[in-house]
Each structure stands twice: as structure tokens, then as C-alpha cells.
N, C-alpha and C positions, 0 to 999 in steps of 0.2 A: 180212373188206375188207381192200383196200388201204389204207393210209391218202394220199388225195391232198387237192389243192386244191380240187376239186367234192366231194368230204364231209367239210368243217372246218369248223365253229361253234361262236361263242366266243358263254356266255351270265352275265348276268349278273342276279342280284337282292337290292334291300334295300340295296344297296353291296359287294357279294361277288359277288366269282369263279367261278360253278360249274364253266367250260371257257374255254379259253385260244381263238381265233380261230382255232389251228394246233392246235386238235386234236381227231381224229376222230370225228366223230359217233354216239352208239352208245343204247343205250337201256340206264335209270341211274335212281337213285331216292337225292337226298341231302338232308339236314337239316342246316341251316344258321341261325345267329344272325345278324340284319340288325344290320349295322353301321349303315342310315338309312329313307327312304322310299323310294329307287328304285324304279322298276319292273322287272318283269320283260325285260330285253329280248334279244334276238337277232342276233346278228353275222355274216354268213354272211363267207366269203373270198368274194371279186368272181368267182369264177369255179363257187360253188354251184351244186351242181346239184338237191338232191335239197329232202324237206317234211319241217314241221316239225308232229308232230300225238300226242294222246294228251296231251296237257302237263298237267297238274292243281296247285294250288299249297294249301296249307292249311298253316291260321296253328297251331300249338301251344302253349297256353299253360300257366306252370302254373296246379295245380287242387291244389285244398284236398278233400281223402277224409275221407268223413262217416265221424263217427268211430260214430254209433249208426246201424244199420240195421232197420227193424221191416216186416217183411211182413204179405201180409194171409194169407186160411187159401187160395188159390190159389199164393203162393208169388212172390207181384208185391209190391216193392219201394213202400212209400207214406207213406215218411217216412224222412227222413233228418235228423240233429243232425252238425253241426259244429263244431269246434274252430276256432279259429284262433292267428295269435301273441299278441297283444290277450286279454286275459280280459276285454274290456270289449266282446266283440262277440258275436252270442247268433243264430247260424242254425239255423232251426228249418224243413223243410219238404223235397221232392226240390229237393235244384240249388238250397238258400238260402245263395250267400255262395261258391258254388265256385270261384270264380276271388279273391276276394280275396285283399288280397298284405302292404296295408299301413294298412288306414281300421281305425278304432278307434270304438269308443262306435256300435256300429252294435246296431240291435234290427230284425230281421228273418224270420217267422212265417208262412210257405205257400210257395208253389212255383215257385220258379226267382226268390223275393226276391230282390232285390240278388246277384244270379248274377253280371253282371262287373265288378262292385267292382271297384277295386282298391286308393283309394288315399281314397274316401271316406268321409269323419265324422260321426261323430253323424245317425245318418240311424236313420228310424224309417221301418220299410213291413213292412203286413198286407195277408196279402188275395195272390190267384192273379196271377201276374205282376206285381205289384207294385216299383216303380224294379229294371226286370230289367235296364235300359240303364246304369243307374249309374255312372259309373264312378270322378269326384274331385269329386262334389258334394257337398255336403254343407250336414247344417241340412234336410235335406226331412223332411219327414213327410206318406206318405204311406199311407188308408185305404181298401179296397176293393177291387177284384176286376178282374177282364177281362170288358169287357164280349162280345167276342166268344163269350163264350157263349152268348149269344141271339143279334146280331145279327155276319154278317161283317161285317169293317175298322175300327172302332171297337179302341180299344189298351183295356188295362189305367190303372188310377189311376195318372200319372205311370213309368207305362210306359217310355216313349223319352227320359226324361232320362238326361243323357250328365255334362254338367257342372254345371247349374242351380242357385242354391243356396239356401235360405232359404222353399221353398213346402212350402206348404202343401197339401195338395188327401185332399178327404172323401167319399167316393162311386164308386161304380161309373164308371170311364171318367174319371174330373172331370184337369185337367189332362194326360190321355194322352197329347197330341204335343208335347205341353212337353219339349224340347232343354236347352237354356242360357238361358232366360228364369229370372229371378231375382224374389225379394218379391211371389209369389201364390198369391191364396189362392180358392180353390176349393172350395165346401163344396155337395153334389147333384149327382145323378145327370149325368152329360157337360158341369158344369159346365166353362167353358173347355176342353172338348174339344179344339179346333184350337190352342189358340197354341201356340208353337215356342217364342218367344225372348222373347217380348212381358215384360213388366215391370212390376210392386208394379201388378194388376190383383184387383180384390176382384167376387168373382163368389157369386151367395147366392142358390139354390135351383136345381129340378129342369131342367137347359137353360141355363141365363144362362152367356150372353156363349158359346154355343156354338158358334158360329163367329167368333170373335174368334180372331184370327192374332196 
């Protein structure tokens, strides 16, 4: 295809120019290191007559490879143990501590526990999916499991917590929706389940303050 103004298109993503507005359109794959949070942008030439299709953007994060893998009798991997740059972390379970980069003093036991943590520290997560979304939150304790195993639409204990600090959740689904709330105590199945950013709450007992946000 001849490169004319009818088929030139500029493309930028994350502060990086993938293709200049004077570049001819083609089919290609590019891997970039973003310099900002700028969205994906297409800038066609004023006389551009083509169409953009089949666009896919994926995020690639640094992964901590498991140091030990155990398989069941059928050969399926059912247990992983991870190490990290700090010998103060303990990660046991499928995907546990998978993306941790700088966090220290963390203990995670169970599948997907602490999977997305980057620099959060002094956290304890025990149970399926507990503190899975935590990134920088610190001094949290989550002991429980995923309520979704029994009923859909419910998170695991502290599963959505990202930056919240000093939270204590004991019981299936307790503080499951908390994202940035600090200093909460929830003891009991589904206690403070709907809390997202509320702080300094205390809920004791099954379903205690379940609908408080």
C-alpha cells in the first residue's frame, strides 16, 4: 500500500509515541514502558479514510516466580511457595505474593493472597483471595476466605483493599469491599462487608454493619 495522507495515523499511549501522524498504518505489535497515565490516543490525518480495528492493550507486570511448585496426582499445580527480595516475607499458595516488588514483613497463606501487592508491608493474609488487591496498604490483618465459593457477588476477606491501612478482618467476607478505609475492625462472617472507605469502625458478629459503606 502506498503511504499517502489517506492512510497515515498517529498513535500514543502512556506518554509514549507508538506511531507518528505521518506514519503509514500497518498491523504491528509494540511493547512500551509508559511514562505517564495518558490514555490510548489515535490521531488520524485530516484526510484519513481508513478504520481502526482489533486493538488490544495488555499490562505486563514484574512477576515473582515461585521457588517451589507441588502438583497433585493428576499433575495439576496446587501449591506454590514464593521468595522475594526481602527474607521477611512468606508467600505460600497459588499466586500468593505474585507481584510483590518492595513490600516487607508480609505473611500470606492461601491461593491469590496478596497477589497484587507492590510495596505494602507488615500485612497478614490467611485464606482464599484474602487481601488479593492490596498494593500499598500496610499493617492489615485478614483471616477468612472467599464468600463467592458459596454465594456469588461477595468478596473474600479484605479482598478489594488496595491502600487501606491498620484494618483487622476476621471471618468470611468481612471488610470484603474495603478499598481505602483505615483503622476498621470486623469480626464475623460478612461483618462490614460493604464498607469501601469508611474509617475507624468496629463490627462484631455475623453480618454486623454489613451494609455500612
